[in-house]
C-alpha positions in Angstrom: -72.6 110.2 171.3 -74.8 112.5 169.3 -76.3 116.0 169.5 -79.8 116.3 170.9 -81.6 117.4 167.7 -85.0 117.0 169.1 -85.2 120.2 171.1 -84.4 122.6 168.2 -87.0 120.9 166.0 -89.6 121.0 168.7 -88.9 124.7 169.2 -89.4 125.3 165.5 -92.7 123.6 165.6 -93.9 125.1 168.9 -95.9 127.8 167.3 -97.6 125.5 164.8 -98.3 122.9 167.5 -99.9 125.5 169.8 -102.1 126.8 167.0 -103.1 123.3 165.8 -103.9 122.0 169.3 -106.0 125.1 170.1 -108.1 124.6 166.9 -108.3 120.9 167.4 -109.2 120.9 171.1 -112.7 122.3 170.6 -113.2 119.9 167.7 -112.7 116.8 169.8 -109.3 115.5 168.6 -109.7 112.5 170.8 -113.3 111.6 170.4 -113.9 108.0 171.4 -115.8 107.0 168.2 -112.9 108.0 166.0 -110.0 105.6 165.2 -106.5 106.7 165.6 -106.1 106.8 161.8 -109.2 109.1 161.5 -107.9 111.5 164.1 -104.5 111.5 162.5 -105.7 112.3 159.0 -107.9 115.2 160.4 -104.9 116.6 162.3 -102.6 116.4 159.2 -105.2 118.2 157.1 -105.5 121.0 159.7 -101.7 121.3 159.8 -101.6 121.5 156.0 -104.3 124.2 155.8 -102.8 126.2 158.6 -99.4 126.4 156.8 -101.0 127.1 153.4 -103.2 129.8 154.9 -100.5 132.2 156.1 -97.2 133.7 154.8 -94.2 132.0 156.3 -91.2 133.9 157.6 -88.0 133.5 155.8 -86.4 130.2 156.6 -89.5 129.1 158.6 -90.5 125.4 158.4 -94.2 124.6 158.7 -96.1 121.4 158.3 -93.1 119.1 157.8 -95.0 116.2 159.3 -97.8 116.7 156.8 -95.3 116.3 153.9 -94.2 112.8 154.9 -95.2 109.7 153.0 -95.9 106.2 154.4 -92.8 104.1 154.6 -92.1 101.8 151.7 -90.8 98.5 153.1 -89.6 97.3 149.7 -87.8 100.5 148.7 -84.3 99.1 149.4 -82.6 95.8 148.6 -82.2 95.2 152.3 -85.9 95.8 152.9 -86.8 93.4 150.1 -84.6 90.7 151.5 -86.0 91.1 155.0 -89.5 90.8 153.7 -88.6 87.8 151.6 -87.5 85.7 154.5 -89.8 82.8 155.5 -89.9 82.3 159.2 -91.3 79.2 161.0 -94.1 81.1 162.6 -95.4 83.7 160.3 -98.2 86.1 161.4 -101.6 84.9 160.3 -103.3 86.9 157.5 -106.3 87.2 159.8 -105.1 89.2 162.8 -108.2 88.5 164.8 -109.5 92.0 164.5 -113.2 92.3 165.1 -115.3 95.4 164.2 -116.0 97.4 167.2 -112.7 96.6 169.0 -111.0 99.5 170.7 -107.4 100.2 170.1 -106.6 98.9 173.5 -108.6 95.7 173.0 -107.0 95.0 169.7 -103.5 95.7 171.1 -104.0 93.3 174.0 -105.3 90.6 171.6 -102.1 90.9 169.5 -99.9 90.8 172.5 -101.6 87.7 173.8 -101.8 85.8 170.5 -98.8 86.9 168.4 -96.1 88.8 170.3 -93.0 87.1 171.9 -89.6 85.6 171.5 -89.2 82.5 169.3 -85.8 80.9 169.5 -85.4 77.9 167.2 -81.6 77.4 167.5 -78.8 79.0 169.4 -75.1 79.5 168.7 -72.4 79.7 171.4 -69.2 81.7 171.7 -70.0 84.0 168.8 -67.4 86.6 168.2 -69.1 89.0 165.8 -72.5 90.1 164.5 -73.5 91.4 161.1 -76.2 94.1 160.8 -77.9 93.3 157.5 -80.4 96.2 157.4 -79.5 99.5 159.0 -82.2 101.6 160.5 -82.6 105.1 159.2 -82.4 107.8 161.9 -85.9 109.1 162.6 -86.8 112.8 162.9 -89.3 114.1 165.4 -91.7 114.4 162.4 -91.3 110.7 161.6 -92.0 109.8 165.2 -95.3 111.8 165.3 -96.4 110.4 161.9 -98.7 107.3 161.9 -97.2 105.8 158.8 -93.7 107.2 158.2 -91.8 104.6 160.1 -91.9 100.9 159.0 -91.1 99.5 162.4 -91.8 101.9 165.3 -91.7 99.0 167.8 -88.1 98.0 167.0 -86.8 101.5 166.4 -84.3 103.0 168.9 -82.2 106.1 168.3 -79.0 104.5 169.5 -79.2 101.6 167.0 -79.9 104.0 164.1 -77.0 106.3 164.9 -74.2 104.3 166.6 -75.1 100.5 166.5 -71.5 99.4 167.1 -71.6 100.8 170.6 -74.6 98.6 171.3 -72.9 95.4 170.3 -69.2 95.6 170.9 -67.5 95.5 174.4 -65.5 93.4 176.8 -68.6 91.3 177.7 -70.4 91.6 174.4 -69.3 90.8 170.8 -65.7 91.3 169.8 -66.7 93.0 166.6 -69.7 94.4 164.7 -70.0 94.5 160.9 -72.2 96.2 158.3 -72.1 97.2 154.7 -70.2 100.5 154.1 -72.4 103.4 155.1 -72.3 106.4 152.9 -73.3 109.0 155.5 -70.4 110.8 157.2 -69.9 111.6 160.8 -70.0 115.3 161.6 -66.8 117.1 162.2 -67.8 117.9 165.8 -67.9 114.2 166.7 -64.1 113.9 166.0 -63.5 114.8 169.6 -65.3 111.7 170.8 -64.4 109.1 168.2 -61.2 107.3 167.2 -59.4 108.8 164.2 -60.0 105.6 162.3 -63.6 106.7 161.9 -62.5 109.4 159.5 -60.3 107.3 157.2 -61.9 106.8 153.8 -62.4 103.2 152.5 -60.3 101.6 149.8 -61.9 101.2 146.4 -62.5 97.4 146.9 -63.8 97.6 150.5 -67.4 96.4 151.0 -67.8 96.2 154.7 -67.2 98.2 157.9 -65.9 96.4 161.0 -65.9 97.9 164.5 -63.8 96.4 167.3 -61.6 97.1 170.3 -64.1 99.0 172.6 -63.3 98.9 176.2 -66.9 99.6 177.1 -66.0 103.0 178.6 -64.1 105.3 176.3 -65.7 105.8 172.9 -62.3 106.5 171.4 -61.3 102.9 172.1 -63.7 101.7 169.3 -61.7 101.2 166.1 -63.2 101.2 162.6 -61.8 99.1 159.8 -62.8 98.3 156.3 -62.9 94.8 154.8 -63.6 93.1 151.5 -65.2 90.1 153.1 -67.6 89.5 156.0 -66.0 87.7 158.9 -69.0 86.4 160.8 -71.8 84.0 159.6 -74.4 85.4 162.0 -76.5 88.4 161.4 -79.8 90.1 162.0 -82.4 92.1 160.1 -85.8 93.6 160.8 -89.1 94.2 159.1 -92.4 95.9 159.9 -95.7 93.9 159.9 -98.0 95.2 157.2 -101.6 94.2 157.7 -105.1 95.8 157.6 -106.4 97.5 160.8 -103.1 97.7 162.7 -102.0 101.3 161.9 -105.6 102.5 161.6 -105.9 101.5 165.3 -102.7 103.2 166.2 -100.7 99.9 166.4 -97.5 98.9 164.6 -95.8 95.5 164.6 -92.2 94.6 163.9 -90.0 91.5 163.7 -86.3 91.2 164.6 -84.9 88.2 162.7 -81.6 86.5 163.6 -80.2 84.1 161.1 -77.2 82.3 159.6 -76.3 84.7 156.8 -74.5 82.0 154.8 -77.4 79.5 154.8 -80.3 81.9 155.6 -81.4 79.5 158.3 -83.7 81.4 160.7 -82.4 81.1 164.3 -84.8 83.3 166.2 -87.6 85.9 165.8 -88.7 88.5 168.2 -92.2 89.9 167.3 -93.6 92.9 169.1 -96.3 95.5 168.9 -96.5 99.2 170.0 -99.6 101.3 170.5 -99.9 105.1 170.2 -102.6 107.6 169.4 -103.5 109.1 172.8 -100.7 111.7 173.0 -102.1 115.2 173.7 -98.9 117.3 173.7 -98.2 117.3 170.0 -100.1 118.1 166.8 -101.0 114.6 165.6 -101.7 112.6 168.7 -98.9 110.2 167.7 -95.5 109.8 169.4 -94.0 106.3 168.9 -91.1 106.6 171.4 -93.4 106.5 174.4 -96.0 104.0 173.1 -97.3 101.1 175.0 -95.2 98.0 173.9 -95.1 94.3 174.1 -92.8 92.5 174.8 -91.3 95.3 176.9 -88.6 93.4 178.8 -89.2 94.9 182.2 -87.0 93.1 184.8 -87.8 94.3 188.3 -88.6 97.6 186.8 -85.1 98.1 185.4 -85.4 97.2 181.7 -87.5 98.6 178.9 -87.2 99.5 175.2 -83.9 101.3 175.5 -80.3 101.2 174.3 -80.0 97.4 174.7 -83.3 96.6 173.0 -82.0 94.7 170.0 -79.0 93.2 171.8 -81.3 91.9 174.6 -82.8 89.4 172.1 -79.9 88.8 169.6 -77.5 88.0 172.4 -79.7 85.2 173.6 -79.8 83.6 170.1 -76.2 84.0 169.0 -74.5 84.2 172.3 -71.2 86.2 172.5 -68.1 84.7 173.9 -68.8 86.3 177.4 -72.5 85.8 177.3 -73.0 84.9 180.9 -71.2 88.1 182.0 -73.1 90.1 179.4 -76.5 88.8 180.7 -75.5 89.7 184.3 -74.6 93.2 183.1 -78.0 93.6 181.6 -79.7 92.4 184.7 -77.7 94.7 187.0 -78.2 97.8 184.8 -80.2 100.6 186.3 
């Protein structure tokens, strides 16, 4: 459904990465006594100095990862709402971190004491789901930055780019809703998408609704605009912000399913991801391949992939054909 933008960016950075890793290799980028945060900050400073110390070719990008800022969870109205929600089992202020813990030890502790699925109430025969907080598509630089993403655990490219294809289908929800997005689909995508995707909204429209997918042909998915939301069930997400986690190369996130009308919390999935030992990029961080819990392996077939959010949301607010949907997930390869 989308261009592979990662390869061109990686090619642009190839020279810088090679230079940086050569200079860092002898300095001991992965020395055991350093935390992931310490190694990351040293790497960022070396990248910055490398770019500032030479004349760039016309149009050349250098050190983009070093220009990124930590994510601000409260920068948007959707983010502020997500972080205002009170869930039945909030994370403790004391995470249980002890001085001297390794990143792996701390990660295993969090997985054992805090991670998991917590379902308080379910709904049956749900026809549609409302995404309350869209995920911004991450660049390669975001993914190799320790602090640029609020919720690396819950992030998946598919949900950031085309969430409707994750949730709508013959054995999934009948429709998917979100507030009107202001980013436009590229012209090249017109050959894959229904013409309804390129119809502008009316002046009073507030929501986008997607429906009609046959689960095979992307052009079967229809986009509509609406002035009112049609479903009472929705989901949002938020990162876990606490001392020690990122410094140890660990990021936590919560996926929250709720009744949008009453704000009753129906379920929470809390998970953690660990990075910091990657040796083939400039910072040692690459969130997409981090060690994660829960990871949803089922006989070696499932992991953090396209269905990652639906895997949990569908168990809390079950679509009309939930049993068929669950069998589809189990049989996926």
